[in-house]
Structures are given as structure tokens and as C-alpha cells.
KOLNU-622371 format. One record per residue: residue in three letters; x, z, y of N, C-alpha, C, O in turn. Coordinates in steps of 0.2 Angstrom, whole numbers, plus 5000, padded with zeros to 4 digits. Layout:
<ronus>
ALAXZYXZYXZYXZY;...
</ronus>
This chain:
<ronus>
MET500450004995500049995000500650005006501250035006;TYR500349985012500549965017500550035021499950065022;LYS501050065024501050125028500550115037500750065040;PRO500250145039500150135047500750105050501350115046;ILE500650075056501250095060501550135063502150145064;LYS501050185063501050235067501450295062501550355065;ASP501750285056501950315051502550295052503050335054;LEU502650235052503250185052503750215058504250235056;LEU503450225065503750245070504250295068504850285068;SER504050355065504550415063504950405058505050445054;THR505150335057505650335052506150315059506650285056;GLY506250305064506750285066507050225065506650185064;ALA507750205064507850145063507450095060507250045063;TYR507250115053506850085049506150055053505949995052;ALA505850085057505350085061505450015064505249965062;LEU505950015069506249965072506349905070506149855073;THR506749905063506749835059506149825059506049775062;VAL505549845055505049815052504649805058504449745058;ILE504449835064504349805070504449725071504049675071;ALA505249735072505649675074505649605070505649545072;THR505449655061505349585057504749555060504649495062;LEU504249605059503449575060503349525068502949485070;LEU503849555071503649525078504049435077503749395080;SER504549435073504949375073504649315067504749255066;LEU504149355065503749315058503349265064503349275070;PRO503249195060502749155064501949175062501849215057;PRO501549165067500949185068500549165059499949195058;LEU500749125055500449095050500649145044500149155040;ALA501149175044501249235041500949285040500949315035;LEU500649305045500149365047499649365045499349415046;GLY499549285042498649305039498249255046498449255052;LYS497749245044497149225048497349135049497849125051;VAL496949105048496949025049497149015054496849055058;ARG497448965057497648955065497248885066497448835062;LEU496848865071496448785074496748785078497048835080;SER496648725080496648675084496248685089495748705087;PRO496448685096495948675102495248635100494648645103;LEU495348595095494748555094494248605090493848615094;PHE494248625086494148675081493948745086494448775086;THR493548775090493248825095492648825093492348795089;ASN492348885097491748895100491548835103491848795105;ASN490748825103490448775108490748705105490548655108;MET491048685100491448635098490848575097490348595094;VAL490748525097490348465095490548415089491048385089;LEU490048415085490548365079490048305078489448315079;GLN490348245077489848185076489348195070489548215064;GLN488748185071488048155068488248115063488548055063;LYS487948145056487848095051488648075049488748015050;GLU489048115047489748075046490048145042489848195041;ASN490548105038491148145034491448165038491648105040;VAL491748205043492248235047492548285045492448335042;ALA493348265050493848295047494048375050494148365056;VAL494048415048494248495050495048515048495348495043;TRP495348555054495948555049496348605054496148615059;GLY496948625051497148695055498048705050498448665047;TRP498048775052498848785047498648855045498248885049;ALA498748875039498648935036499548945032500048895032;ALA499549015029500049025024500148955020499648915019;ALA500948945018500948885014500648885007500748935004;GLY500248845004499948854995499248904997498948934992;LYS499148925003498448965003497848905003498048855005;ASP497348925000496848905001496248915007496248975008;VAL495948895010495548885015494948855014494848795014;LYS494448905014493748895012493248885019493148935023;VAL493048825020492648795025491848805025491448755024;THR491648845026490748865026490348835031490348875036;THR489848785031489448765038488648775036488348755032;SER488548815041487848865040487248805039486748805036;TRP487448755043486748675043486448675035485848685033;ASN486948675032486748675024487148705018487148685012;ASN487348775022487748815017488148795013487948795007;LYS488548765014488948725007489648745010489648755016;SER490148755007490748755008491248715003491148704998;TYR491748715007492248655006492948695006493048745009;THR493448675002494048705000494648684999494748674993;ALA495148675004495748655005496248705003496148765001;ARG496848655003497648715002497948665005497848605006;ALA498348735008498848715014499548685009499648705004;ASP499748645014500448625011501048655014501148705018;ASP501648615010502248655013502448675019502948715020;THR501948645025502148665031501748705034501748735040;GLY501148725030500548765030499948735033499448765035;LYS499848655034499548615036498948605029499148605023;TRP498348615033497748595028497248555031497248545038;LYS496748515027496348485031495648465026495748435021;ALA495148485028494548465025494048415027494148385033;GLU493548395023493148355026492148385025491748395020;ILE491948385032491248415029490848385032490848365038;SER490148375027489648325030489248365036489248425037;THR489148315040488648335046487848305045487648245042;PRO487448355048486848325048486648265055486948245060;ALA486048255054485748225060485748275066485648335065;TYR485848265073485948315080485448365078484948375074;GLY485848415082485548465082485848535083486348535086;GLY485748595081486048655083485748705088485148705090;PRO486148765089486648795088486848795079486448815075;TYR487448785076487648815071488248855070488648845074;GLU488548895065489048915063489448875060489248825057;VAL490348895059490748865054491348935053491548975057;SER491448925047491648985046492548945044492648885042;PHE492948995043493648975040493949025036494049075039;ASP494149015030494149075027494949065023494949025019;ASP495449115024495949115020496149175018496749195017;GLY495449225017495849305016495349325021494849365020;GLU495549315027495249345035494749275037495049215037;VAL494249285038493649235041493649235049493549285053;THR493749175051493749155056493149125057493049075054;THR492549145062491949095063491949065070492049095075;LEU491649005069491448975076490748975079490348935077;LYS490648995084489849005085489648945091490048925094;ASN489048925091488748885094489048815094489248775099;VAL489148795087489248725086488748665087488148685087;LEU488848615089488348555090488548515086489048515084;ILE487948475084487948405081487648355086487048365089;GLY488048315088487748265092488348195091488548175086;GLU488448165097488948125098489548155103489448205106;VAL490148125102490848145104491148075106491248035102;TRP491248075112491647995115492248045118492248105120;LEU492648015117493448025121493647975127493647915126;CYS493648015133493847955139494747995142495048045142;SER494947935143495547925144495547865149495147835151;GLY496347875152496347805157496947845163497247895161;GLN497047825168497347855173496847885180496247905178;SER497047885187496647925191496047915192495747955195;ASN495747855191494947845193494647895185494147925187;MET494847905179494447925174494748005176494148035177;GLU495148045177495448105180495148125185495048185185;MET494848065190494648115196493948155195493448125193;PRO494148225196493648265196493248265202493348245208;LEU492548295199492048325204492148335210491848305215;GLU492548395210492748445215493648425217493848365217;GLY493948475218494648475217494848415222494548415227;TRP495348375220495748325224495148235225495348195229;GLY494448245220494048205221493648195225493548145229;LYS493248265223492748255230492348205229492448155233;ILE491748185224491348145225490648145231490348195235;GLN490548075230490048085235489448165231489248175225;ASN489148195238488848245235489048305230488648325226;TYR489648315230489948355224489648425224489548455219;GLN489548455229489248545229488548525226488448555221;LYS488048475228487448465225487548445219487048465215;GLU488048395215488048385210488348445205488148455199;ILE488748485207489048525203488748595202488848635197;ALA488348605207487648645207487048635200486848665196;ALA486948565201486648555197486648535191486048525187;ALA487248545188487748545181487748605176488148645174;ASN486948605176486848655170486348605163485848585163;TYR487048605159486848565154487248595145487648575141;PRO486748655145486848695138487148635131487648635128;GLU486748595132486948545126487448485127487448435124;ILE487748505133488448445134488748485135488748535138;HIS489548465128490048535129490748485133490648425133;LEU491248515135491948475136492348515135492448575135;LEU492948455133493448495132494048445134494048385132;GLN494548475139494848445142495648465140495848525139;VAL496248415139496648405137497148405142497048375147;GLN497748475141498248475148498748415145498948385140;LYS498948415152499348345152500148375149500348435151;ASN500348335145500948345143501248285142500948235144;THR502048275138502248225135502948225131503348265132;SER502848175126503248195120503648125118503348075119;LEU504248125115504548055112504348045104504447995101;GLY504148105102503648085096502948125094502848185096;PRO502548095090501948125090501948195088502448225085;LEU501448225090501348305091500748315087500348265087;GLU500448375083500048405078499648435083499048425082;ASP499848475089499448535093499348495100499548435101;PHE499048545103498948525112498648595114498548635111;LYS498748585122498448655125497748615127497848555129;ALA497048655127496548635132496448675137496648735138;GLU496248645141495948695147495448735147494948705147;GLY495548805147494948855146494948885137494648925134;GLY495648845135495748875126495248835122495248845116;GLY494748775125494548735120493948725123493848715129;TRP493348705118492548655121492248735126492348795125;LEU491948695131491548735136490948715137490748655137;GLU490548765137489748715139489748695145489948725150;CYS489348625145489448615154488948665159488348685158;SER489248675163488948715168489348725174489948735172;PRO489048735182489248725189490148775187490648765190;ALA490148805183490748865183491248825179491848835179;THR491048755174491548735171491648655172492048625170;VAL491348645175491148545177491748525182492048475182;ALA491748595189492048555194492648525193492748475197;ASN493148535189493748505188493648465182494148435180;PHE493248445179493148385174493148335177493048325182;SER493248275172493248215173492548195175492048195171;SER492448155183491848125185491548085181490948085180;VAL491748045178491447985175491447995167491147955163;GLY491848065166491748095157491048115158490648095154;TYR490748165164490248215166489848155166489648145160;PHE489548105171489148075173489048005167488547975167;PHE489548005163489347955156488948015152488447995149;ALA489148085151488848115146488148135148487648135144;ARG488148155156487448165157486948125156486348145154;ASN487148055157486647985156486447985149485847965147;LEU486947995144487048005137486348025134485948005131;PHE486448105137485848155135485448155137484948175134;GLU485448135144484548115147484148055143483548055142;SER484548015142484247945137484047965131483447975130;LYS484547985127484448005119484148075118483948085112;HIS484148125123484248195121484648215115484448255111;ILE484948195115485548235109486148265112486248255118;PRO486548305108486948345110487548305110487748275105;VAL488048305116488448275120489248305119489348355123;GLY489748275115490448295117490848275121490848215120;ILE491248285127491648225130492348275129492448335130;ILE492848215127493448235126493748205132493548145133;HIS494148235136494448215142495248235140495548285139;SER495548165141496448175141496448095145496248035143;SER496748115152497048055155497348095159497448155160;TRP497548035163498248045169498347995174498547945172;GLY498248015180498247985186498947945185499447955181;GLY498947895187499447845191499847815182500347785183;THR499547815177499947805172499947745168499347715170;ILE500247715165500247645164500047635155500047685152;ALA499747565153499347585145499847585140499647605134;GLU500447575142501047575135501147635134501347655128;ALA501047695140501147765139500447775133500647815128;TRP499847755133499347765129499447735123498947725120;THR499847715121499947675115500547695111501047715114;SER500447685101500747715098501347675097501347615096;ALA501947725096502547665095502547625089503047595089;GLY502147625083502147585079501747535082502047485081;THR501147525086501047455088501547425093501647365092;LEU501847475098502147445102502747405099503047355102;LYS503047425093503547405091503547325090504047295090;THR502847295089502447225088502647195091502647135090;LEU502847225099502547165104503247175105503547225104;PRO503547115107504147095111504547125117505147135117;ASP503947145122504247165128504247235127504447275132;PHE504047265121504047365119504547365114504947405115;SER504747335110505147335104505647385105505647445104;ALA506147335108506847375110506747455113507047495110;ILE506447465119506447525122506047575117506247635118;VAL505647555113505247615109505847645103505847695101;GLN506247575100506647595097507247655099507447705095;GLN507547645105507847675107507547745111507947775114;MET506947765110506747825111506647865107506347925108;THR506847845100506847865093507447915092507547955088;GLY507847905097508447945098508648025101509148055102;GLY507748045103507548105106508048125112508148085117;GLN508348185111508748225118509348155118509348125124;ASP509748135114510248085116509848045122509948055128;TYR509448005119508947935123508747985130508847955135;GLU508448045131508548065137508948075141508748065147;LYS509948095140510148105143510448045144510748035149;ASN510547995139510847925144510447915146510547935152;MET509747885147509247885150509447905159509647875165;GLU509447965158509648005165510347975169510447975175;ALA510647955162511647945166511347865168511647855173;LYS510947825166510847765167510547765175510847735180;TYR509947815175509647805181510047825187510147785192;HIS510347875187510647895193511247845194511547845200;GLU511547795190511847765191511547715194511847695199;ALA510947675192510547625194510347655202510347615207;MET510147715202509947735211510447745214510247755219;MET511147745213511747755216511847675220512047665225;GLU511747645215511847555216511447535221511647505226;TRP510747545219510147545225510247565229510247515233;ASN510347615231510447655237511047605242510947575248;ARG511547595240512247545241511847475245511847455251;LYS511547455241511147405243510847385249510947335253;VAL510147445248509747465253510147475259509947445264;ASP510647525260511147535265511447465269511347445275;ALA511747455264512047365268511447335270511547305275;LYS510747325270510447285272509947315279509647285283;ASP509947375277509447435282509847435289510447455290;ALA509347385294509747385300509747425305510047415310;GLY509347495302509447555306509947605302510147645306;TYR510247605296510747645294511247665299511547635303;ASN511347725298511747785303511647755310512047765314;VAL511047715312510947685320510447735323510547785327;TRP509747715319509247745321509047825320508547855322;ASN509647855315509547925315509847965322509548025324;SER510247945324510547965330510147995337509847955340;ALA510248065338509948075343509948045350509548045354;THR510648015351510747975358510247905356510247865361;TYR509947885351509647795351509047805356508647855357;ASP509047765357508247745364507847695359507847635358;ASP507347745356506747705353506147715358505647735356;SER506247695363505647685368505347615367504747625368;GLU505547575366505047505364504747525356504347485354;TRP504947555353504647555346503947555346503747595351;LYS503347535342502747555344502647625339502947645334;THR502147645340501947735338501447725332501147675331;MET501347785328500947765325500847865322501347905321;LYS500247865322499947945321500047955314499847915309;LEU500448025312500648065306500348135307500348155313;PRO500148165301500448135296499948075292499348095291;GLY499948035291499547985287499947915285500447895287;LEU499447895279499947825276499947755281499547725285;TRP500247755280500347675286499847625282499547595286;GLU499847615276499147555276498547585278498147545279;GLN498347635279497847655282497947665291497647685294;SER498447635292498347625301498647585304498247555307;GLU499347575305499847525305500147455303500047405305;LEU500347475297500447445293500047415285500347405279;PRO499447395285499147375280499447315276499647265278;ASN499547345270499747295264500347295264500647255260;PHE500947335270501647335267501847375263501647435263;ASP502447355260502947395256503347385258503347325261;GLY503947425259504647425262504947475264505047535261;LEU505347465271505747525272505647525279505747475282;VAL505347605282505147605289505447655290505547695286;TRP505847675298505947735301505447755306505247715310;PHE505347845305504847865312505447915312505747935308;ARG505547915321505947975325505148005330504647985332;LYS505648075328505048115334505648165338506048205335;LYS505548175346505748225349505548275350504948265351;ILE505748345349505448395350505748435353506348425352;THR505648505357505848545360505848605358505348645359;ILE506748625356506648695353506848765357507348765360;PRO506548795357506348865362507248895361507548875356;ALA507548925367508248945367508349005360508849005357;SER507749035360507849085355507949065347508049105343;TRP507849005347507848975340508648945340509048945335;SER508848925344509648885345510148955340510249015339;GLY510348905338510948955331510648985326511049015322;LYS510048975323509749005320509448935314509448875315;GLU509348975307509348935301508548915302508248965303;LEU508148865303507648845304507348815296507748825291;THR506648785295506448755292505848695293505348715296;LEU505948645293505648585292505248565287505448565281;SER504648555288504248535282503848485285503548495290;LEU503748415281503548365282502948345278502648295279;GLY502748385273502148385268502348345263502948365260;ALA502048265260502248235258502548155259502548125265;VAL502748145254503148075260503148025251503448045246;ASP502847975252502747905247503147855249502947825254;ASP503747845247504047875241504647915239504747965235;ILE505147885245505647905244505747905252505547865256;ASP506247975254506247985262507148025264507348085262;VAL507447985266508148025269508248065276508448035281;THR508048135276507748155282508248175287508748175283;TYR508448175294508948195297508748235303508248215305;ILE509048285307509048305313509648305317510148345316;ASN509548265322510048265326510648215326511148215329;GLY510448175320511048115317511248155311511548125307;THR511148225310511348245302511048235298510448245300;GLU511048225291510548245285510548285283511048315281;LEU509648305281509548375280509448355271509648405266;GLY509248305270509248295262508748245261508448215266;ARG508848225255508348175254507848175245508148185240;SER507248155245507048145239506648115237506348085241;GLU506448105230505948055228505248095224505148145222;GLY504848035224504148045220503648045227503748075233;TRP503048015226502448035231502248085232502148105238;ASP502148125228501748185227502148265229501848315230;LYS502948245229503348315231503448335238503548295242;LYS503248395239503248415246503948415249504348445245;ARG504148385255504748385258504748435263504448425269;VAL505048515259505448545265506048565263506248575258;TYR506448545271507048565269507448625275507148645279;SER507948635274508348695277508648655282508948605281;ILE508648685289509148675292509548725294509348775297;PRO510248715293510848765294510948775301510848735306;THR511248845301511248875309511948815312512348785308;GLY511748805318512048765323511948695323512348665327;LEU511348665319511148595320510648595324510448535325;VAL510348625327509848615333509948645338509848705337;LYS510148625346510148655352509348685356508748665353;ALA509448725361508948735365508948655369509348625371;GLY508048655369507848575373507848545368507748575363;GLU508048475369507748405367508148405360508748415360;ASN507748395354508248375347507748315344507248305346;THR507948285340507648215336507748235330508248265328;ILE507148205326507048215319506848135318506348105320;ALA507248115313507148045310507048045303507448085299;VAL506647995301506348015294506547945290506147905291;ARG506947925287506747845284506447855279506647905275;VAL505947815277505547805271505447735270505347685273;MET505447755261505447685259504847695252504947735248;ASP504447645252503947625248503847585244503747525247;GLY503847585240503947535234503147495231503147435229;ALA502747515232502147495231501647545233501747595235;SER501047515233500147545236500447565242500847545246;GLY500147645243500147665248500847685250501247675246;GLY501047705257501647725258501747775264501147775267;GLY502047815267502247855273502247925272502247945267;ILE502247955278502248035278501548065277501148035281;TYR501148095273500448105274500348175272500748215269;GLY499848195273499648285270499348285273499048245277;GLU499148355274498848405280499248405286499848415286;PRO499048405291499148435297499548505297499948505301;GLU499348545294499648615296500248615289500448665288;ASN500448565286501048555282501448505285501848475282;PHE501448515290501948475294502048515301501648535306;PHE502748545301502948595307503648595305503948585300;ILE503948625310504848645309504548735311504048765315;GLN504948765307504848835307505448875310505948855308;GLY505448935317505848955318506149035314505849055309;PRO506549075317506749125314506349165312506449175306;SER505749195314505249235315504649225313504149255314;ASN504649145309504049125307503549065311503049035309;GLU503849075318503449045323503448955321503948925320;ARG502848935322502748845321502748815327502548825333;ILE503048775326503048695329502848635327503148595325;TYR502148625328501748565323502048505325502348505331;LEU501948465322502248395322501948335323502148285325;SER501248355320500748305318500748275326501048305331;GLY500448205326500248155332500748095333501148105329;HIS500748055336501047995336501747995337502048005342;TRP502247975333502947955332503047885332502747845329;PRO503747855337503747815336504047795329504347825325;TYR503947735329504147695320504447615320504347575325;LYS504747595316505047535316505147515310505447555306;VAL505047455307505147405302505947395299506347365303;SER506147415294506847395294506747315286506947255288;LEU506647335282506547315278505847275274505347315276;LYS505647225270505147235266505647235259506247235258;VAL504947255255505147275248505647225244506147245241;ASN505447145246505647095244506147085247506347025245;ASP506747115250507247115253507747135249508247125250;VAL507547185244508047235241507847215233507347185231;PRO508247255231508147245223507347285221506947315224;PRO507247275214506747315212506947405212507547405211;LEU506647455213506747525214506847525208506447485204;PRO507447585205507547585196506947635195506747665199;SER506747625189506247685186506347765189506947775189;MET505947805191506047875191505747905184505747965182;ASP505547855181505247915176505647915169505547885164;ILE506147955171506647975166506348025161506548025155;SER505948065164505448125159504948135161504548185159;GLY504748065164503948085167503248045161503448015156;PRO502648035163502248015159502247945159501947915154;ASN502647895164502547815163503347805160503847785163;ARG503047815153503747795147503047755140502547785138;PRO503247705138503047705132502947765127503447815126;THR502247765125502147815119502047885120501747915116;VAL502247915125502247965127501647995128501548035124;LEU501247985131500648005132500048025125499648065124;TYR500247945123499747955115500147995111499848005106;ASN500848025111501048055109500948135108500948165103;ALA500948135114500548225117500148215116499948255112;MET499648185119498948185123498248155117497748175117;LEU498448095114498148085109498148075103497548075100;ALA498748075100498748095092498648165088498548175082;PRO498748225094498348275091497648285091497448335088;LEU497348235094496648235091496448195088495848185089;VAL496748165082496848115078496648165070496948225069;PRO496348135067495648105065494948135068494448115066;TYR495048195073494348205076493948155076494248105079;ARG493148145073492648105073492248095079491848125081;ILE492548045082492247995089491647955089491647905085;LYS491247955092490847895093491047835097490947775097;GLY491347855099491747795104492247815111492447865111;ALA492447775115492947795119492847765125492747705125;LEU492947785132493047765139493747755141494147795140;TRP493847695145494447695148494347675154493947635155;TYR494747695159494647675166495347675169495547735171;GLN495747615169496447625170496447535171496047485171;GLY497147535173497447455174497747445180497947385182;GLU497747495184498247475193498747485192499147445195;SER499047525187499547545187499947495181500447525178;ASN499747435179499947385175499847325181499947265179;ALA499547335186499247275190499947215190499947155188;ALA500547265193501047205194501247165186501647115187;ARG501047185180501347155177500647135171500547155165;ALA500147085176499547085173499547045166499247065161;TYR499846965166499746935161500146985154500046975148;GLN500647025156500747075150500147105147500047125141;TYR499847115150499347175151498647135146498247165142;ARG498747045147498047035141498347025135497946995132;GLU499047055131499047075127499247135126499347145120;LEU499447195130499447255128498847285127498647325123;PHE498447255133497847295132497347295127496947345127;PRO497247255122496947235116497247265112496947305108;ALA498047265112498347285107498247375107498247405101;MET498147415113497947465112497447485110497347545108;ILE496847445111496247475109496347475102496147525099;SER496647405098496547395091497047465090496847505085;ASP497447475092497947535090497547605090497547625084;TRP497247625094496747675092496247665087496147715083;ARG495847605085495247615081495847605076495747655072;LYS496447575073496747585068496847665065496747695060;ASN497147685073497447755069496847835068496947885065;TRP496147815072495647835071495447835064495247885061;GLY495547765061495147765057494647745055494447745050;ILE494247725061493347735061493247655062492647635063;GLY493647595061493547535062493547525070493847555074;ASN492847455071492847445077492347475081491847445083;PHE492447565082492147585086492147585094492647565097;PRO491547595097491347555104491947575109492247625108;PHE492247515114492747545116492547515125492747465127;TYR492247545129492047535135492747535140493147565137;TYR492747505145493347505151493047465156492747415156;VAL493247505162493247485168493847495173494147545173;GLN493947435176494447435180494247405186493647375185;LEU494647405192494547405200494447325200494847285198;ALA493947305203493747195203494247215211494847195211;ASN494147235214494647225220495447275223495547285228;TYR495647275218496147335219496747275221496847225218;ARG496947305227497347265235497247205235496847175232;LYS497547165239497347115244497347035239497847015237;LYS496846995238496846945234497446885236497746875242;LYS497746855229498346805232498046745226497646755221;PRO498446705228498346635222498646655217499246675216;ILE498146645213498146665204498946625203499046565206;ARG499446645199500046615196500046645188499646695186;ARG500446625184500446625177500546705177500146745174;SER501046725182501346795180500746835184500746885182;GLN500446825187499946865190499046885187498646925189;THR499046825182498146805178498146875174498446885169;GLY497746925177497446965172496746985173496346935175;GLN496547035171495947045169495747095175496047135177;ASN495047085177494947125183493947125181493647065180;CYS493747165181493247185179492847225186493147265189;ALA492147205187491847255192491447285188491047315192;LYS491347295183490747315180490847365174491247335171;LEU490647395171490747435163490647385156490047375155;LYS491047365154491147325148491447355144491847405145;LYS491147305137491347335130491747285126491547225124;TRP492247325125492747275119492547255114492347305110;ARG492547215111492047185105492647205098492447195092;
</ronus>
């Protein structure tokens, strides 16, 4: 018989050894089956199917799965790694039911519904929440009215991986009932699709949301399929090198960035000139900041632009360390004060906060200069005016919003393409499929919703092969056959151009179903 922990504590070093041993053991060795976030209270299972359920237990352990709708039990044995899988039979829609998992200790899931399960994925137009950064039309009213206990939501947390994962993390730990408290940060497209489906068919609906703004279709496609496509086979093969691949790519990226910066500097008319405090910018045009330039003075422009601003520093700040905050810059900035570089950053969503060392500013007039390079889409210094300031030694602030002189130096086509910055981010082949879709397979779904395309627009002709391959990839890996795949793309993304072979792509103005 096992002694209570309190008795072991009296045995001194032995107690410490036992406790350390217990803490070092993986959860599986301590008993009780472990389940994926797919299998929690409030889960929705696809109706009238044989659906897979799985998890982890001690190696060789038998796990009994019992379903309350038919009082049947199904048994599966954990393999050498501890993973087990069973298939259970579901009835026509209904609920709530219970499902229990017993490996010697019982775990019971409650409020289980049977209905239709849909997966929604893609980039920002799928990710856009009702509230948060999305703020859809009448979002407060829509959220307040979102009381649908028969619609359940599962949101996959963002993650990347060079190889397929078996598990994932979910917001809230798993399935959640749709309510004003749970829907605000959920996919707007996913929610409205589920609501429309529920109101038209009056059956429970489960929506699994797994998306990431600004991402490319090949990131959501498995390595097995990408290896069959000539444009991706080589890079996918390299990525199997794991950490060695990451280190090699990082070194190559930094080398490529240094060379790219040298070429940009050589062509930049303002290099080491327009950053000077003594330079006369009185003939420059002005632009209101913060704000993206494509929404104001430079529509449809991608390239290099300089901004300058003269500010008056109080005498009490002179000789003190200060802080400059510019909000966010799309995409790359080099920031100066009185001709001295403060720092440089990459990334459209990275907040720019630079320290101004002692001695770089003087009482009276000082000049801030910012060189901004944008490779595509929106560009400029943007964000909220309250994040746009210079801060003094006692946290006093001089806010910088207003009109800044600006001058265009280069168009994006005047310099080589910007090296890829995604050495560890989501825009690499297979990494989102591996981390955010593979752990969902083979959870039974009715079909999929897809809202993407903008991030592949520059390679639209390639997308004609890649996109159908991705759809076939999902259907093959789920093993469900030709499940419905509905997709949306922006019909009027960017300015219309004459069609060339390299630009031909699929744009559609309404929801389509891939046959």
C-alpha cells in the first residue's frame, strides 16, 4: 500500500527523493487519461458518423470510451508512446450528452452536442474578430445578441512547427458555448456562418477556428503535398533539417539583409543627407502622422520615404536620457535625431521605442528624421497618437502627431526584392499546417471555410496550382473524401492592372464552393 504524502514527509531525505521523483514523472505515468483540447466539455461531434476520439495514457493501458446517447462502450489500447485512438458511432443531431474515458480513473465530458462541425482557416479576413482589432459593423449589438448555447466555439492558438505536431493549445482550454462573453474575439466569418447554419437548420454547430493574419497558403499545406510541387519541393526538403535549417536560414537572412541595405543606401538620394539637423526641408511636402501614406498623400506607393520633424526641447531636458516612441512602422525604419542614428527595426507590427542617450539633444530646436521602407501594401508611420511622443526625464511628454515634411527617395522597383523576414515566423511552407491543422486530424468535420489569397497575390499564377493542391491535401489527410470547401477572396484587392501571365489569378466576389 502507498503511504500518504504527510507520512513520507517525516522520513526526511527519503521524502524529498520521492517527491522529486513524482514531480519528474510525465503526467501519463501518474494515471488518468489525457485528452486533446478537441475533447473537452462542450465539444461538438459530427452527426451520423463513425468519429475518431483519441488521447494519451500509460503505454499498454486499455482505455474504455462510453457514450451516453447509446450507452455503448468502445475500448482502445495505448501504444508504446502512450497514444490511443477509438472510433465511436454518433446519432442524428441532439444533446446534451456525456462521454466518459476510463483508464482506471474516469474522465467525463459534459454538455456534448451532436450536429455539424466546420473548420475555418486562412489569413486576416478569417481571423478578424467581432470586437478586438476587427470591430465589425454594429459589433456591440452583435456581441450582446450572441446567445447561442447550441453553437460551440473552438479557437486554436497561434503556433508554428517544422514538423507535424500531435497536440495544440486552445483559447479557454477547449470548446466554449457561444455567448457575449466568448464570441467577442472569435472569427467574425466563423461566427456568422455558424449562426446562419443554426438558424436555417436548427441543429447544433461546432466551429473550429485556426487562422493567422497575413499568412500564405503554402504555410497551411502539408510537406507531403508541397514536395510534389516544383516551386516548393526543394525548400520543404531543406526544412527537414530542423534546428540546423533554422540556424542556416538565419545566417543567410542576415547576410542577405546586409547586402540589400548596402544597395538601398547606394541608391537612396537622402542617405547621410536628409537626416542632418541642418538640412533645409522647407520645400518638402507635408503628411499628417501617424497614418499610413497609402491612405493620404501616397496612394498605391511602395518604396522609400523620408520624414522629418523639428521639435523644441526644454532646457530641463538637455543632457538627460530621453525616450522616443513612434508607434508602429510599416515595414522598416532607420530613425535619427540631429543626424545620429538611434536605431532601426523591421516588422510592420513592431512598436518602435528608442532610447536617446545623454548628450544627443540640446535645449531648443532638434530634428527627428525617420527613413521608412515599405515593400508592399500599406506603408508609413501609423498607430494611435498617444503612442507618438518624445518623453523627458520626469515622464513629461511632447506629442509628435501632426504634419511632418516628407520626401520620396525610391520606388520599390528601384531596389532588389526585400529578403524574407520570416526566418522563424508563420510565412514558411508547412509550418502552420504542422502546428495548427495536423493536431486536428482526423477530428470529423462536415467541411471547411477558407478566406485567404491576398498574401499570395504577387504569385497569383502559382496560386492556380497551389490552392487546389492545398484543398486536395486537406481532404486526403482528413480521409473524408471531397468534403465541402467554401472559400472567399477579395475581388478588388489593390489597383487593377493589365493581365499578364505572371499575374493571372483567381479573384472572386462571393462565397464559392470548391468541387
